[in-house]
C-alpha positions as CSV (number, residue, x, y, z in Angstrom):
1,X,-55.8,-150.3,87.9
2,X,-58.1,-153.3,87.7
3,X,-57.3,-156.7,86.3
4,X,-59.5,-159.7,85.6
5,X,-57.2,-162.1,87.2
6,X,-56.9,-161.9,91.0
7,X,-53.2,-163.1,91.1
8,X,-52.3,-160.5,88.5
9,X,-54.1,-157.8,90.5
10,X,-52.3,-158.8,93.7
11,X,-48.9,-158.9,91.9
12,X,-49.5,-155.5,90.3
13,X,-50.6,-153.9,93.6
14,X,-47.5,-155.2,95.4
15,X,-45.2,-154.0,92.7
16,X,-46.9,-150.6,92.5
17,X,-46.5,-150.1,96.2
18,X,-42.8,-151.1,96.0
19,X,-42.0,-148.9,92.9
20,X,-39.8,-146.0,93.8
21,X,-40.8,-143.5,91.2
22,X,-42.1,-140.1,92.2
23,X,-45.2,-140.1,90.0
24,X,-48.1,-142.5,90.1
25,X,-48.0,-142.8,86.3
26,X,-44.3,-143.9,86.3
27,X,-45.0,-146.3,89.2
28,X,-47.8,-147.8,87.1
29,X,-45.5,-148.3,84.1
30,X,-42.8,-149.8,86.3
31,X,-45.2,-152.1,88.1
32,X,-46.8,-153.3,84.8
33,X,-43.4,-154.0,83.2
34,X,-42.3,-155.9,86.3
35,X,-45.5,-157.9,86.3
36,X,-45.2,-158.6,82.6
37,X,-41.7,-159.8,82.9
38,X,-42.6,-162.1,85.9
39,X,-45.5,-163.8,84.2
40,X,-43.7,-164.1,80.9
41,X,-40.9,-165.9,82.7
42,X,-43.3,-168.1,84.6
43,X,-46.0,-168.8,82.0
44,X,-44.5,-167.8,78.6
45,X,-45.4,-165.1,76.1
46,X,-48.8,-166.6,75.2
47,X,-50.1,-166.4,78.8
48,X,-53.4,-164.6,79.3
49,X,-51.8,-162.7,82.2
50,X,-48.9,-161.5,79.9
51,X,-51.4,-160.3,77.3
52,X,-53.5,-158.5,79.9
53,X,-50.4,-156.6,81.2
54,X,-49.6,-155.6,77.6
55,X,-53.2,-154.4,77.1
56,X,-52.9,-152.2,80.2
57,X,-49.5,-150.8,79.1
58,X,-51.0,-149.8,75.8
59,X,-54.0,-148.0,77.2
60,X,-54.4,-144.6,75.6
61,X,-54.2,-142.8,79.0
62,X,-50.9,-144.5,79.8
63,X,-49.3,-144.0,76.4
64,X,-47.6,-140.6,77.1
65,X,-46.1,-142.0,80.3
66,X,-45.0,-145.2,78.5
67,X,-43.2,-143.0,75.9
68,X,-41.6,-141.1,78.7
69,X,-40.5,-144.3,80.3
70,X,-38.7,-145.4,77.2
71,X,-37.2,-142.0,76.6
72,X,-35.2,-142.1,79.8
73,X,-31.4,-142.0,79.2
74,X,-30.9,-145.5,80.6
75,X,-33.9,-147.2,78.8
76,X,-31.8,-148.9,76.1
77,X,-29.1,-150.6,78.2
78,X,-30.9,-153.9,78.7
79,X,-31.3,-156.0,75.5
80,X,-34.5,-157.7,76.8
81,X,-36.0,-154.3,77.7
82,X,-35.2,-153.0,74.2
83,X,-36.8,-156.1,72.7
84,X,-39.9,-155.6,74.8
85,X,-40.0,-151.9,73.9
86,X,-39.8,-152.8,70.2
87,X,-42.6,-155.3,70.6
88,X,-44.8,-152.7,72.3
89,X,-43.9,-150.2,69.6
90,X,-45.1,-152.6,66.9
91,X,-48.3,-153.3,68.8
92,X,-48.9,-149.6,69.4
93,X,-48.0,-148.6,65.8
94,X,-45.6,-146.0,67.0
95,X,-42.0,-145.6,68.2
96,X,-42.0,-145.3,71.9
97,X,-38.4,-144.3,72.3
98,X,-36.9,-141.0,71.3
99,X,-35.7,-141.8,67.8
100,X,-33.1,-139.0,67.7
101,X,-31.4,-140.6,70.8
102,X,-31.3,-144.1,69.3
103,X,-29.8,-143.7,65.8
104,X,-28.4,-147.3,65.7
105,X,-31.7,-148.9,66.8
106,X,-33.2,-150.7,63.9
107,X,-36.6,-149.4,62.7
């Protein structure tokens, strides 16, 4: 995965290497979410780095894995993660979680 910002690229590569998921696709999602969270905390939600990580998360080739990531049984335990999932869902124009498993999650 290639980023325009060298610091973003380095952070992503480090997190990808440290991610403990068995598949490269899940490692990509984990690394992207970790990088997003870091730069959002450091630079705020309007940061170009934050926007670039979101663009990568919503790439068509990653969308099936992103849906799988949010359909895990433990995906809705962290309120910040749920808020980010809902934000990505709005941007993607689709529900990323398994709706049947989240009956009390607002539409």
